[in-house]
N, C-alpha and C positions, 0 to 999 in steps of 0.2 A: 683641702678647700682653703683658699686664702682668705676667706670672708668671715672666719670664726673670731669669736672674740679673744681668745688667747694669742692670735696674731697681732690684734690690736695691742695689747698689752706688751707683748714682744718687741714690736715696733716702737712703742713708747720707750722702751729700756735701750733699744739701739739709739733713739734719738738723744737720749739723756748721755750716752757715751759720745756722741757726736758733739754735744754742746759742752761736754768735759773737754773733748779734744780741743775746740775752738777757745773756751775760756781758760785754759790751762796753760797756755803758751808762756806764762811769766813762772810757772812752777818749775823751780830747780831744786831736784832733790839729790842728784848726782851729777857732776861735772861731764863724766864721760857717757854715761847710757841714759838717753831720753826715756826713762820709764814710764812716764805716764802716756806719753804718744804711744809708745810700743802696746800698753795696755788697752788703750782706747781703740786702736786699730784690731787688736785681737778681738776685743768685745763687738766691734762691729761685725767682723768676719764670722763669729759664732753665733751672733744674732741672726745675720743672714741665713746661715746655714740651718738654723732652728726654725725660721720662718718657712724655708722652701723644703724642709723635710716633714711636711704636714701629714704625709702617709704613714710615717713611723713615728708614732706617739712616745713609744720609750726612748728613742733618740733625742726627740725634742725635750723631754724631762731632763735627759742626762746633759745636753747642751745647755739647757737654762740652770741647771744645778752648778755646772762649771763656771757659767755667767755669774752666778750668785757668789761663788768663791772668788772669782777675780774682782769683783766689784767690792766685797769685803776686805780684800786686801788692799784695794786701791783706797778704801776709806781709811785704813789703818795709815798707808803711806800719807796720804793727805792730811790726816791729824797730826802726824809726827812734823810734816812741814809747816803746819800752823803753829804748832807748839815752839819750833825752832826759830820763827820769825820774830823780830823785835816788835815791841810797841803793844804789849798785851794781847787780850783774846777778843777783840772786836770785829765780828764776823763782817759786816759791810765795809769795814775799812780794809780788811786782808782778802776778802774775795769769797766766792760762792761755791768753789769748787767741789768741796765735801758733799754738797747738797746732791749732785747729780748722780754719784754712785748709790747714794741711799734712796733715790727714787727709782733707779733701775732696780735695785734689790727688791724693792716693793712691788715694782711691776712685774718682775719675772716670778715672784713667789705667787702672785695673783694669777698669772699665766699658768704656772704649773697646776694650781688648784683647777683650772678649767680644762686642762689637758688630762687630768686624772679622772675628772668627771666624764668626758668623752669616753675615756678607756673603760670606764665601769659600765658606761651605756652600750658600748659596742659588745663587751662581754655578756651582758645581759640578753641582748639579742640574740648573740650567737648560741645562748643556752636555750632560748625558745625554739629555734631551728630544728 
């Protein structure tokens, strides 16, 4: 069922990845590999798979955990990018790119909590039958 609360949290994480893709066009970490763009595209695909695999809650938890790991890596890469820019560490001046993966991690963590709650509810109903 797509109208569950964990779907909303996962959709917010996907939107954070889309916003990171839009605002992160000026981020250059490597000249040859567009690392941030590839990461954002992978996050959107994994998020869509997670949203539409609502019948398999274990797969949803796995996909959300993979997304959390990718977002944590993106936070590290963006922190490295910020530290290597000249001009100090003034966030409004440099950009808000590291905020979006952090928002996504929080949303995915909350989504996993609700997915586990659903899983426990289904197991308890199966015990009563």
